[in-house]
TORDODREN-626330 format. One record per atom (N, C-alpha, C): x, y, z. Coordinates in steps of 0.001 Angstrom, whole numbers, plus 500000, padded with zeros to 6 digits. Each point is the difference from the previous one (the first is absolute). Example, Ala and Ser with C-alpha at 12.3 -4.5 7.8 and 13.67 -1.06 7.14 Angstrom:
<sites>
513190494310507800499110501190500000500900501200500000499650501050499280500820501190500060499230501090500730
</sites>
This chain:
<sites>
500577499016500214499677501109499768500383501182500369500305500912498469500728501098499978499575501030500770500345501051500331499878500845500852498442500967500099499706499827498802498916500790499413498447498773500891500567498800499251498989499050500555499913500185501599501176499730500636499294499745501439499482501676500576499937501460499196499489501003500560498778499906499702499312499293498573498922500079499815499067498953500886500634498731500866499923499096500642499646500641501440500710500943500583500014500808501273498929500745499693499086500759499328499441500887499463498463499303500150500030498799500160498666498982500723500310499654501741500836500378500639500139499738501344499040500612500487499695501114500287499243500969500625499707501471499658499131500940500295499602501298499495501358500941500154500616499519501398501190501145500497501245500806499203500006497872499836501631499606499358499399500630497865498650499408499767500141500456498718499913501713499878499779500548500645499788501661500221501600500827500118500908498970500825501371500377500289500804499616498303499826499067499354500120499746498558499933500548499085499015500583499949499173499993498887500244501908499864500560500679501273500576501200500249501571500206499567500572498683499456501529500011499365499976500122498370500397501553499955500282500309498661500723499621499392501754499936500789500850499556499862500242498374499551500250499082498986500764499428499246500988498904500849500823500807500116501403499854500756499628499308501425499009501727500560499437499068501647499335498656499776499333500033499214498952498306500018501039498982499859501144500411499090500638498456499687501172499679501326499972501447500836500773499843501294499370499044501029498410500217499870499349499682501092499817498347499310500055499433499192499569498558499991500961499205499023501246500583499691500768499397499227500937498511500454499503500534501378500709498852500979499388499949501030500037498358500724499312500040501713500729500911500803499485500528501324500650500646500772500739498915500524501530499858500268500798498929500109500044499806501597499901498795499969499905499861501632501517499348500572500961500932500407501488499720500059499879499185501574501599500457500364500539498799501155498950500585501112499861501225500088499413500213501263498314500246499809499717500015498848498210500148499596499849500976498873498903501146500281499542501051498980500789500865500245499882501057499136500462501541499458499861500403499166498994501378500128499691500323498738499476501394500071499492500521498733499270501376500187498128499585500123499609501020500628498657499451500880498835500299498234498909499293499640499317500343498790499424498618499520499101500345499142499438498704499205500863499603498973500171498773499921501366499046499131500401498780500426500089499301499475501109498686499937501397500107501128500509501372499311501410500423500674499761500760500624499002500112500519499730500974501649499431499593501088500136500922501317499488499412501120498715500388500436498948499028499902498167500027499852499616498928501038498933500338499759499257498776500630500154498417499920499979499924498449500186499120499139501572499185499639500937500865500369501338499268499928500472499463501509499435501198500822500076499070501759498920498888500272499141500070499195499183499045500279500832498590499492500382500536499138500266498444498798501727499786500664500759500836500469501069499440500800499431499242501401499466500833500870499346499080501137499251498650499549499248499679499049499619498609499918501353499326499441500734500178499259500876498911499765501010500389501501500063500520500541500992499817501691498987498879500840498661500154499826498834499154500464500235498833499497500262499569498931499912498864499375501251499180500540501653501182500239501053499491500120499984499376501483499289501048500958500114499189501474498959499174499813498987499842499671499025498879500057500556498424499722500899500196498726500317499210500003501693499566500784500535500616500659501030500155501027499472499850501490499205500629500443499244499428501319498876499739499850499469499166501718498925499675499858498776500806500587500372501031500732499050500787500328500771501642500129500437500250498943500762501400500068499459501061500534500626500948500416499824501273500359500776500806499670499450501324500044500732501141499377499800501246500822501027500805500325499888501344500521499993500943499023499254501175499966499709500880498639500124501676500750500963500894499517500219500950500686499938501163498381499767501442500192500387501013499039500353500962500913500703500608498781500225501691500618499040500979499426500604501471500034499074501134499605499882500185498179500575499576499512499798499980498349498450500125500033499733500597498737498703500199499396499711498864499472498656498830500403499961499301499606500519498006500653500319500822501453501193498863500530498629499107500601499485501037500778498949499335501153498929499364498969500041500152498455498556499223499294500818499028499311501198500090499256500905498545500221500028499249501112500099500398501079500289498907501005498264499477500432499209500308499870498745499505499731499630499088499015500345500459498850499871498827498836500680498549500648501613500484500381500639498439500277499765499591500723499109500571501106499293499416501326498623499036499422499401500153499002498784499892499396500519498413499282500671500238499188500487499136499038500614498991500880500971500328500715500700498759501021498753499363500783498832500448500565499183499272500910499023499454498976499782500702499132499333499157498595500612498768499592501185499747500439500442498899499463500823498772501374499400500674501316500131499123500729500881500118501095500779500809499912501251500679500985499341501350500686500702499708501348499596500650501466501075501378499283499191501247500483500661501046499785499876500787501404501339500841500401499975500509501112500533501662499331498708500774500037500124501404499144500198500967500908501612501130499781499635500903500958498870501040499834499235500817501207499219500530499578500254501537500254501578500318499634500214501452499524501685499870499072500518500938499736501198499914499553501294499678500915500532498868499020501174499609500905501340500195499387501044500167500628501422500031499251500172498313499484500692499871499105500381498685499282500814499354500978500827500277501028500760499524500378499317499052501326498724501026500189499057499084501205499126498720499448499637500329498715499726498705499232500635498868500147501572500319499819501292498968499709499756499044501830499791501058500661500036499934501440498830498958500133498700500355499691498673499625500205499762498461499427501067499346498754499418498846499920500561499057500579500967499879500424500393499104501336499655500212501396499478501164500456499578500448501145498275499005500077499530500007498568498637499266500015500242498540499395501074499587499978500131499073499293499286499347498660500579501415498695499128499793499111500851499075498985499604499809498728500319499015499393500785501102498911499078501626499821500894500889498963499319501174500939500483500562498641499860501819500327499910500618498787498983501427500088499818500593498909499780501403500864501154500966499292499690501290500179499847500846498621498686501025500017499919500535498688501035501472500306500851500481499201500933501154499986500890499472498778500237501397499664500957500515498845501325500460500708500004499805501129501543500465500505499526501850500379501562500383499078500169500899499734499315500830498853499496499236498749499834500327499009499351501458499858499743500521499056499263501084499377498417499569500531499137500950500046498675500151500300499056498725499174500621500096498866499461499506499130499985498428499715500962499378500608500065498991501025499603498977500906499405498719499789499593499224501046500878498334499629500010499306501278500487499074499784499688498978501202500623498610500060499396498786500816501162499268500067500290499909501608501230499230500110499428498613500660500740499420499284499632498564500678500736499223500906499838499506501059500991499649500912499747498549500709501317498954500348499749498844500470499473499889501345500070498673500463499665499721501133500875500311501368501327500222498827500968500597501549500143501835499936499087500706499421499668501051499901501445500784498984500006499296498874501509500083499320498766500288498742500258501073498796499490500117498866500697498493499229498863499419499370500454499259499180501551499897498773500357499284500170500978499648499022499808499320498896500933500220498858499759499462498805499340498521499689500604499257500486499011498701499755498665499631500586500084500736501302498219500051500501499094500733499043500921501345499689499202501107498774499797499349498737500848498939499486499817499373498680498817499362499853499596499004501518499050499052500074498586500833500015500019501323500921498767500783500071499870500349498698501067500695498793499276500494498852499908499023499209499919498674500085499598499103499130498133499880500486500075499626500961498269500255500743499555501082499396500724500891499950499301501608499593500108499782498399500704499745499247499917499756498405498867499176499870499437498921501038499436499511499472498168500082499993500016500949500553498803500899499963499196500678498599499209499936499949498953500411498708498954500550500550499323500524499209498707501551500093500451500344501710500649501212500111500479500179501361498922501037499965499116500070499468498542500740500502498956499157500924500311498846499990499280499130500376500302499228501304501035500931500610501117499127501079498563500356501061499987499073501040498691499749501242500801501035500765499132501030500480500408500374501447498670499928501040500611500118501422499014499439501063499827501344500766499202500792500098499701501224500522500653499830501550500169500818500192500956500256501629499103499462501202498811500778500090499332499579500511499445498509500043499288499286498959499846498521500169501402499361500179500906500823499841501655499111500319500136499798501503499690501374500551499894500044501518499088499277500942499019499808499104498793498991500923500336498610499916500578499930498934500441498379499754501393499488500767500288501058500434501565499665500888501361499922499498499741500658499036500933499684498502500601501414499988499771501106500849500641501139500152500139500546501188500880500485500203500735500436501729500763501454499772498866501117500650500929501475499751501116499778500973500933500523500062501514500139500548499726501737500995500130500228501085499857501282500476501192500316500429500653500942500846501085500362500317500910498907500982499364499188500630500782499279500914501085499163499526499853499613498370501236499623499547501013501061499806499755501009499279500932501023499970500736500621501399499288499833501350500451499988500954501348499620500320499375498614499569500940498554499860501586500275499646499623500283498712500927500389498911501247501126500583499295501202500508500564501030500717500574499251501414499548499306500744500837499114501159501431499272499102500018499850499216500936499047498881501171500785499562499317501359500100500927501170498995501020500176500870499159500216501235500657500928501313501098498677500574499816498844499843501251499364500521501377500018499327499750500619498401501271500220499474500682501595500297499210500619500784500524500927500794501628499832500778501000501199499505501317499249500606500683501269500895499048501245500133500501501121500618498987500572500637499648500010501185498311500651500830499828501311499940501180500569499978500085501549501101499537500736498487498814500797500207499572501112499235500701501425499728500406500643501011500567501189499737499162501191499805500946500645499276499127501325499453499972499848498575499964499428499289499896499462498335498382500937499892499803500602499246498904500824498996499927498794499057498805499316499315499804499362498798498722500772499033500397500029498978498917500606499262499674498971499095498658499274500137499766498655498881498863500248499342500142499417498770498959500063498907499624498554499501498802499904500433499673498610499321499484500076497767500366500993499775499857500076498687498412499664499786499072500441500432498663499304499927499610498996500633501239498841500374500001498586499730499405499171501045500278498575500326499840499353500978500508499941501385501236501044499934500869499833501209499325501028501184499539500784499493499459501044501179499665499430501024499238499445500830499348499135500696501474499311500860500821498961499409500689498703500389501225501026500177500480501101499349501319500599500436499785501191501116498894500627499657499949500965501323500185498874501505499119498975499973500040499215501423501338499409500580500619499598498271501672499560500813500828500974500048499644501217499829500912500839500606499365501191501085499278499191500538498997500731501288501342500157500956499752501099500756501597500385500782500781500955499182500018500148498939500648501197499351499328501293499890501038500837499348499164500774499623499810500461498714498472499514499407499653499637498541499278501358499772500333500126498812499374501164499049499327499852498401498856499284500357499194499569498958499720500724498871500235499954498653500027500864498980498356500440499797499750500579500148498069500088500153499725499616498608500463500804498838499408499913498407500143498546499581500911499479500625500067498444499766499786498762500716499106500264500935499578499465500992498930498586499692499092500608499372498968499216499725500086499242498746499287498911500236499790499115498056499669500762499298500698499872498597499608500491499041500688499648498206499103498950500061500276499145498837500702501041498606499485501221499945500671501134499358501216500428499652500424499634501757501686500705500550499744501468499602499267500816499962499735501162499683501222501094500125500426499689501153501130500901500342501481499318499579500411498975498944501222499581499822500197499709498138500731500296499714500332499467498454499614498306499997500569499422500847500310498692499923499820499581501765499648499087500560499986499765501595501312499006500255501047500299499194500919499062500475501624500547500353500089499615501523501042500255500238501454500541499539499816498712499040501602500044499181499651501232499137499331500774500172499825501326499109500580501079500873500790500905499381500432501184500388498612501036500944499149500244498961499003500867500718498589499450500700500146498508500081499207499485500784499775500686501590501466500523500720499985500384500943500023501335500457499836500904498672499652501254499864499544500600501183498672499732499851498734500752501123500786499656501225500397498606500524500644499783501053500897500558500550501401500681499154500789500545500054499751501167500426498750500997499178499502501282500190499789500171501605498888498924500473499392499661501239501648500036500821500613499437500070500758499890500673501252501232500342499846500882498692500955501577500344498972500759500906498608499676499589499437500827500966499939499522501365499969499009500417499985499217501885500642499895500360501807500073499138501115499448500354500028498684500411499682499063499046500264498750499867501645499471499400499921499067501216501615499426499386500212498672499101499185499824499935499518498392498943498523500526498796500185499800499177498628499508499127499795498589500164498937499181500097499753498849499496498542499805499075500329499288498717498622500019499252500047498575499935498942499045499436499225498705499792499236500270498791500499498472499344499236500320498582498201499448500670498924500071498505499011499640500611499842498292500511500883499513499941499670498684500608500926499041501491500984501485499863500590500249501425501078498934500008500529499844498864501261498656499952501168500990499537500237501112499778501410500645499623499727501332500829501168500630500925500192500905500189500358500967499500500371501309499374500818501047500143500557501111501242500854500404499662500379500944501200500917500862499917500000501339500206500589501276500313500516500298500754501339500606500336500657499862501623500640501244499464499349501028501379500477501300499900501873499981500649500478500732498735501538499800500394500951501213499444500452501024500827500460501279499860498831500834499458499016499961500494498668500984499627499584499848498701500357498708499252499289499387499117499149498607499953499226500008499276499285498388500308500666499272498877500648498920500146500532499318499215499561498311499939499373499790498579499383498623499789501137499269500320499498498769500315501088498046500426499268499562499013500870499104498691499591499405499048499738498698501373499424498963499198499494498435500076501359499471500479500944500129499289501388498906500215500582501010501263499983501142500265500952500782500997499083499685501246498686499793500076499144499907501399500277498370500160499849499317499228500426498317499970501376500097500405500914500714499774501145499810500783500469500665501350499000500891500219499704500855501616499807499141500638498478499280499306499589499030501284500652498763500064500742499401499191500693499084499964501151500602501661500649500830499909501095500382500485499083500393501453498992500359500005499270500581501392499504498194500787499144499632499176499398498485500656501215499301500609501333499417499023500717499372500419500973500454501047499920501399500103500952500795501329499148499456501383498714499947499853499241499548501136499619498314500284500364499277498794499718498846500088501382498912500113501111500883499860500784499322499866500107498879501294499634500112500926500439499174500938499069498488499931498813500523499342499534498416499545500209499229498797501114500857498612500259499203499007500380498902500343499999499052498901500839498907500219500445499208498614500652499017499454500225499389498886499180499861498815498729500209500609498789499636499435499483501242499744500445501609500324499339500846499628500165500534498499498972500474499558499840500336498297499306501110499645500724500823499021499073501249499431500068499106498685498490500548499399500092499799498399499350501405499480500489500044499004499806501292498949499791498950498663499454501415499282499926499969498602501476499903498854499646499024499143500893500419499124500536501357499152498851500999500188500030501262499701500314501111501282500208499315500914500542500780501311501463500372499998500668501001500480501138500084500111500366499366501278501728500172499892500613499267500774500527500773501243499486500723500496500637500549501161499653499406501371498546499862499671499184499341501528500506498719500174500177499107498639500774498792500153501418499887500582500755501123499712500920500015500210500373500477501910498875500838500294499596500162501296499875498765500649499180499478499707499603498669500142501119498899500685500934500103499072501323499124499780501054500072501130499442501070500120501240500638501414499306499214501194498297500231500166500086499184501039499436498637499831500769499240499414500181498386499416498562499354499274499306501321499391498630498872499539500242499451499058499314499019499270499844499868498711499466500721499072500148499932499052499278500983498850499527499074498560498441499847500335499407499747498720499648501125498786500352499080498757499440501315499149498272499089499432499065500816499799498971499487499249499875500683498835498881499578499090499781500446499043498967501579500153499245500863499355499935501216500352498474499938500165499065500303501577499066499505500185500149499630501289499297500607500982499768499416501737499625498646500032499358499477499088499206498505500200501106498935499993501626500278499382500653499725500181500640499880501235500295500902500695500486500422501208498829499016501121498894500010499858499154499717500647500080498060500104500002499945498517500776498620499851500875499205501126501023500880499905501116499619501041499809500037501019498909500644501060499546499848501003499612498656500036499304499768499322499233498387500035501186498900499896501109500253498551500670499050500531500769499740501013500581500857500671500840500187501143499005499210501219498822500274499641499063499716501345500108498354499756500022499746498958499595498486499747501566498761500080500928500758499477501358499025499958500622500532501305499905501089500622500955500473501249501138500504499648500526499842498759501657500457499637500058501515500466498932501016499587500408501266500510498758500308500694500334501852500589498712500535500787500201501355499283498891500333499506499768501154499667500404501268500859500251500968499595500555501014501009498955501451499482500725500221498520499380501082499429500021499778498600499028500542499147500268499740498725499424501804498736500317500343499409499342501242499498500742499914498607499340501128499016500254499781498678499657501206499757500479500627498887500670501833499674498743500362499853498743499605499753498732500600499447499423500582501981500825499718500562499151501074501084499342498835501157500431498983500130499103498963500268500829499107501223499604500035501127500748499403500865499737499146500933500504498714500837499557498929500930500645499922500655499780499790501710501081499477500554498644498709500872500921498935500627498775499184500473499019499644499222499160498735500422499300499350498842498650499496500454499405501190500469498616500123500219499217500096498891500403500709498800499670500198498633500852499285498987499893500250498925500917499642498928499352500685498786500104501128500442500122500858498912500824501600500663499952500872499057500705501011500658499070500958500765500255500436500986499016500975500772500629501306500967499229500799498947500416501182500544499582500725501254498901499245500835499914500625501391501252499620500539500195498866500340501490499215500237501150501298499997500020500473498578500901500559499441500334501635500709498713500574499926499272501244500394500565499875502143499941498697500581500378499784501263501209500152500161501099499322498939501086499598500367500733501519499280499442500229499322500856501811499453499433500884501000498820499622501001500069501357500960500809499935500711500346498264500675501214499663500651501052500709499986500125499971498614501869500085499910500281501312499859498988501057499226499976500965500102500220500894501412499710499486501025499898500205501423501405499474500598500277499050499458501187499680500932500895500730499144500313500187498919501515500892499531499475501563500287498616500124500168499722501700500513500488500023501442500157498898500566500474500445501630501292500028499919500621499237498750501535500259500080500449501402499170499197500712499696500242501269499592499964499634498372499760499062499015499847499933498653498964499628499643499977499702498550498987500016499591500021498552498797499075499899499359500157498563499061500943500583499016500234500915499780500602500619498584501757499777500810499641499832501168501766500222500370500615498816500706498948498878499850500489498731500356500045499480498550499217500263498913500508499214498638501276500866499906499905500661500039501765500788499467501312499345500773499629499638501286501024498624500542500049499153499830498640499387499380499811498572499519501155500084498629499781500749499315500989500555498292500842500170500119500730500558501382501431499993500529500504499138500330499083499212500315500571498335500561500410498772498824498141500146499315500152499011499009500029500240498517500401501396499752500030500785498427498554500343499749500180501042498787499134500733499692498851499385499017498806499715500266499000499281499419499267501011499018499883500024498916499037500971498867499193499265499637498639500041500066498802499063499324498584500555499759500118499484498512498715501042499223499176498754499199499104500543500012498887498807499019498892500892499028500491499573498605499580500363498655498772499417499882498678500442500080498662499790499296499905500112498850499749499016499002499763500735498628498178499312499717499240500894500228498628499584499328499758499597498666499400498926499619500175499651498810498623499087499821499192500817499782498504499251499671499829499541498939498327499056500029499803499640499071500476498544498970500006499605498727500477499291499251501322500318499771499950501416499837501671500321498922500883500059501914499119500366500658501193500147501825500571498366499742499095499243499895500208498565500598501294499604498869499740500220498833501257499647499349501074500651500154499761501105499905501596501253500635500549499155501317499088499683500854501098499257501237500648498722499339499468499009499687499935499051499443501623500475499224500148500681498969500989500168498952501160500845500814499630500895501307501115500664500470500837498306500888499030499479500697500449498986500801500708499012498835499755499460498867500730499424499126501518500676499712499707501104499486501641500481499691500381500316501554499643500310501048501412499556500963500484498497500249498755499380500041500524498731500226501026499497499016499962500311498525501206500079499115500672500197500038500271501565500344501376500374499853500895499961501801499128499732500859500984499476500669500707501084500692501186499205500382501197500733500296500497501196499398500018499854498610500214501093498668499652501300500173498960499963500973499163501297500471500986500966500395500554499631501249500925501203500532501411499216500417501157500802500270501080499535500354499864499506501379500631499342500472500312499512501186498927499578500748499025499335499251498945498838500052500424498590500898499982499503500933500704498649500421499225498817499500498732500186500131499297498692499852498500500504499761499197499585499277498376499805499651499543499156500598498833500687500920499263498610500568498513500137499258499724499063499105498745499783499588499109498997500810498955500407500541499143499043501145499104499841499353499910500041498793499102499327499028500126498744499651501630499193500427500283498826499938499963499229501135499711500677501309499750499537501210501414500318500681500205500484501117501495500209500836499681499692501191500819499739500553500389499408501797498519499661500098499500498935499391498837499240500690498425500475499821500388501658499346498930500728499894498700499739498927499335500652500046498947499318499044500294501100498677499733499235499124500385500885498404499179501273499919500733501132499843499392501414499502500433500698498799499306500821499632500596500749499093500878501225500606500949500031500666500868501061500443501600499856499443500804500780499847501506500430499487500236500650500746501257499802500704500577500649501198501455499516499433501034501851499681501256500012499165500707500449501332501282499290500485500628500291500985501337500258499458500407501278500818501493500271499537500642499715500874501447500195499812501253499338500969500098500829501079499467501449499966500290500655501229498764499734500685499207499437499996498762499655500798498350500673499382500426500990499230498666500789499287499192499124499140498373500076500192499854499147498855498677500651499905499112499162498461498664500657499908499415499014499650498610499865499857499082499240499742498724500007499514499649499596499103498934500220499036498569499006500647499000500352499260498696499073500699498836500401499622499412499246498888498438500388500067499190500115501382498987500716500039499111500344501390499064498896500016499704499529501082499349498835499773498419500512500201499948501259500464498532500396500065499568501164499554501088500805498851499786501343499364500729499544499004499468501099498580500769499619499199501012501057499711501272499291500539501240500829500259501134498845499946500693500989499174501552499196500307500864500486500891500321499406501251500724500606500692501692499712499993500555501162500267501801499918499983500592500279501618500136499417500450500724500118501576501428500151499295500766501554501366501245500085499863500463500114501480501029499248500386501047499902500996501305500489499596500667500936500315500953500622500044500973499860501360501098499294500351500942500084501019501089500672499707500261501203500920501119500846499368500936500438501293501100500645500449500447500660500718498986501044500528499793500724499330499383501299500184498681500131499058499208501614500595498727500118499072500117500410498600501214500587499619500325500677498939500396498875498960500741499223500599500753499078499046498964499088499787498564499533500839499104498931499575498843500887499462499784501264500086499107500447498766500670500136498092501247500207500295500556499960498808500329498474499115500034499017500802499685498532499759498386500007499198499402500258501160498346499762499676499518500678499003500669501324499788499334500709498653500384499176498877500958499807500120500593499007498715499502498238499955499501499917500507499541498622499893498515500619499542499484500518500737498466500817499572499503500184498778500865501033499608499719500692498553500138498789499251500854499243500087500275498862498939498686499358499985499348499645500831498744499383500126498903500596499553500102500865500407498868500986499510500032499918498664500761500283499077500058499750498660499525498922499532500456498882500600499632498795499723498193499566499917499518500758501178498895499554500029499278500962499049500171501308500401499207501310499141500068499823498535501508499349499172500264500166499025499166499229498967
</sites>
């Protein structure tokens, strides 16, 4: 069936869908909505909301959920699923559809009665002994997007093998407009649906507090913004006792994220309003969490200016801080887990404390999977894990990155160093002096539609073929599509130079983007910038040429 045939089929689904589709006058827009099905990747669904097979809507969500239901019913005798959602437009609606389809297929559902962070869902799966978890969120993506993350019975996002099984069930479904839904009230009356109150959130917060390493509150003033997301209540609860000023304009849920270009704490302008608030009230640090509260961005008052801290930098600072206080409890099994596109500063700090270092593919699900493996075979013990994209975890209460935890640890760390008369920036400079200067940058090239998909493939093919010839001084090329160090195969290329500098290229698994990561290790900032620009300019020409 070509995209026009599929378009015509969708016109018969319902009047609202028909009206939306008939209002589209751009043929390329129609093609983009129907040239493929919205892909269910290794973590679930993510896409622009709207009518069409390549969009997030009631039909694609229901189709994915029916596939998940078939998978769970095959694997378990009486499966149960925890379901949560964030503040995005349609998140609650999609969560209701998920619950309706699951219960219609004989699966018990525990559904949150208000928006909750993704790490809370991860915790809930194990706390309620569920066989799976689903959270409706597109994390840090722009307002047009929504998504669907699927978790296994360990509270970890499903890995490729399980995802491929689920995809098989999803692809077998036809006539998606006829998928059965059980009304929520009927499901509740039949004992197939229970709503989750804040009692589980309280248990989650207790588990987070157990990861505290420095209890003294001091006189630190924190400006916090939830960026209109699900972090508002849990982060404020975890920071009770601190002097916290909340950014009023960004406090309440708003699926349009009307005060920011994008609710992504990785981007510089996401904390702009928070920084302005900090200037007004004399804040020491600014903390911002994304809509599903698994990522954290931070700005620190240093020499009269608010300086942003990158994901790699915060990871290194947290490793240094946490291990400083946990050093007496460490042993030969203690382990740090990071992704292959995260720089090596935190790992080198951890090595100085005797920790094992384990690298995983990009995506926190692989870090969560390591926690499970260590619990099963006992050869290692998870202490801390992080990725360059502003996600951190200590402890094993959750199997996903957690900005509630990170907010607590950042507050403790800033309080500790303020008492010593220095800022987090000062401490970072001390680490650079000890371990070398690290400069890390991410370039994301947005390449949409059929042409964009082809462009991403051609660039990856070019990089793969040319290998070491791209630059002088490349020591090795790591092609993770071939399977390296026992990791699952993934379309990632990493080029390592003899001086420790590296760059890596990978297509995004959730957005129409090609991502290129740079990590330069040099004696000082000036030489690092020079080296970075030489590599970066050449790669930009390859992608944009």
